[in-house]
C-alpha positions in Angstrom: 0.0 0.1 0.2 1.6 3.3 -0.9 1.1 6.6 1.7 0.6 9.5 0.5 3.2 12.4 2.0 2.9 15.8 1.7 4.6 17.3 -0.7 7.2 18.8 1.0 8.8 15.7 1.7 9.0 14.9 -2.0 10.9 18.1 -2.6 13.9 16.7 0.2 16.0 15.4 -3.3 15.8 18.5 -5.1 17.0 20.5 -2.3 19.7 17.7 -1.1 21.0 17.9 -4.9 21.4 21.1 -4.5 22.9 22.0 -1.8 25.7 19.0 -3.6 25.8 21.1 -6.5 27.0 24.0 -4.5 29.8 22.0 -2.2 31.1 20.7 -5.1 31.7 23.6 -7.1 31.8 26.8 -4.8 34.0 24.2 -1.9 32.4 23.1 1.5 33.2 25.4 3.9 33.5 29.3 3.6 36.1 31.4 4.6 34.6 34.3 7.2 34.7 34.1 10.7 31.4 37.2 11.0 28.2 36.7 11.3 27.0 38.8 8.8 29.9 38.2 6.0 29.6 34.8 6.8 25.4 35.9 5.4 27.1 37.1 2.6 29.9 34.4 1.4 26.4 32.2 1.4 24.4 34.3 -0.3 27.1 34.9 -2.8 27.3 31.6 -3.3 23.8 31.2 -4.4 23.6 33.6 -6.6 26.7 32.4 -8.3 24.7 28.5 -8.5 21.1 30.5 -10.0 23.2 32.7 -13.0 25.4 29.1 -14.2 22.0 27.3 -13.6 20.4 30.0 -15.9 22.7 29.9 -18.3 22.9 26.5 -18.5 18.8 26.2 -19.5 18.9 29.3 -21.7 19.9 28.5 -25.1 23.2 31.1 -25.8 24.5 30.3 -21.6 26.8 27.8 -23.3 29.1 31.4 -24.7 28.8 32.8 -21.7 29.6 29.8 -19.3 33.1 30.1 -18.5 32.1 33.6 -16.7 30.4 31.5 -14.2 33.6 29.2 -14.3 35.6 32.4 -12.9 33.3 33.8 -10.9 32.9 30.5 -8.4 37.1 30.9 -8.7 37.2 34.5 -7.5 34.5 32.8 -5.1 36.1 30.0 -3.8 39.7 31.8 -3.2 
């Protein structure tokens, strides 16, 4: 018998995948120690991930993907 779970339960694999991709692309740690800068660093990593996804999904995204790779490298330094 199949159980019917709330919709939120089906989203966990998607969220875990996004976390995994962000960690692989921009490093699994943050360098900031101050709370405010820590939040900014994490926000930049998420923004970079979102920009990369948009470019990958767009038709012309493959032409500009190198810009995002440089951005990821800059965040990781």
